[in-house]
C-alpha positions, 0 to 999 in steps of 0.5 A: 500499499503506498501513497502520496502526499499529496493523496493524504493530503486531500484526506485528511482535508490538511495542507501539503508544505514541501514535495506533493508526489513523496510516497510513503508506505507505511505508519511509524512514530516520529522517533523511529520512522524511516525513509517512506514512513508517515508520521505525526506531531500531536505533542510539543515534546516530541518537537524534536525529533521532527527536525530528526526523523527520517520520515518522507511525511509528518502531520502537524498543526497548520499553526505549527512554526518550525524553529529549524529546517525541516527535511520532511514534507509537511501535511498542515491539519487542523488536529494532527492527533486526530488526522493520524487515528482517522490514516490509523483506522484506513490502513487497519481497514485495508489490511484486514479487508478480506473477502470471500468463504475460505475452504474448508469451513462449514456453514449449515444450510439453512443459515443467512449470509449477507453480502460482502461476507468473509467466512475464514477457514475452519469456521463455523456457522450452525442451522438458522444462523443470520449474518448481515453484510460485510461481516468478517468471520476470522479461521476458527470461529464457531458460530452456534444455532440460531446466532443473530449478527447485525452488518458489518461486525468483525470476530477475531479468530477463535471467538465462540458465540453458543446459540440464541445469542444475539449481537448488533452491528458494527461489534468487534470481538478480539480472538478467544473470547467466548459470548454465552458459555454457561453462568455458575449456578448450581445448587447445595444439596443436602449431602454437600454436592452440587446440581446444576442449575440450566442456564436458558437464556442468551447474552445480547450485545448491542451495536458499537460495542467491542470486547477485548480477546479472551474475555468471558460473556456468560448467558442468562439462567432466564432472560439476557445478559446485556451489553448496551451500545457503545460498550468497551471492554478490555481482555480477560474481563468476566460478566456473569449472568445477567449483568447488563452493561449501560451504555458507553460504559469502559471496564479495564482488563481482569475485572470481574462482575458478579451476576444480576449485577447492574452497571449504569450508562458512561461508567468507567470501571479500572482493571482487576475490579471485583463487582458482587452480585445483585446491585445496582452502579450509578450512572458515570460511577468511575472505580480505580483499579483493584478496587471491590464494589461490595454494596450497591453505589447509588450517587451517580457521578462519583469517584471509587476506590479500595477494598472495600471501597469508599468514595476516592477522597476517603481513599486518597485520606486512608493511604495517606494515613496508613503511610504514616502508621509506622512514624505514629506507631512510634510516636505512640511507644515515646508517650507509653514511655514517658507516660510510665516514667512520669507513674513511676515518679509520682508513685 
């Protein structure tokens, strides 16, 4: 894939300052770029690299004035970071632009496949499944019976989607993630054993959701586990049965959310957070990494931290006190010693 500075300028609505015919074939960081690379400068602290870089083309702000000679061709735009992110997306789209149905793969005769769908080798699509247009089903993906999938979805190698689950449009699921596995439901018996409770619900994933690799989203016992529109999940996340994640919430890696808990929309949850079951978390909640949530959060837009979690400000004060405990212990011992000396004098 090779493009001229002029072509990139047109794509980004930018102005070319230098040779418009110079070509690039890769994207790179400005401090590492070589001839044929396209880079960008958005953070002022990286400005020295602009005068040293081997990049053929660099995207800069339209207001930037170089303080030394620049050998690279410059493309001036309003927002260099946003412009470069557009190029990253275009580059990624071109790189992943696969079409056709590879063999060996299995598509049940009753499945309905939309237009311009890519199905990779060793993929399996079950009976009654419905897959929308422009979807990409990479090798070794399993799509169970009666699964419904919207348009423009991408499922990377090894994704498993169990029967009856429903997935909207513009959904990306990364390698190794399992959608619709059984929830953790077992009934204790008098003899100390456990009987499995059948999990007969499903998982519903709405539009514009992205789920990282090796995550597990359990199907509901009854009803649905629901991931609302715009949610972004990191790698290695566990969502238990009947959990509901609100619109535009983001959750970082290694977080686990127990059954039937509801997370409010536009929440931000850090890595390694644990949340108990059957509680509600208010809209706009922010939870610091490694926190433990053992009760409902009812106030919207609050920050929480610690395990068990308290308000963020209380947790910060508690950490300051915790760090002073050795000093406080020493002072307490000195006071006890002086008190004992006074008691001995007066006895």
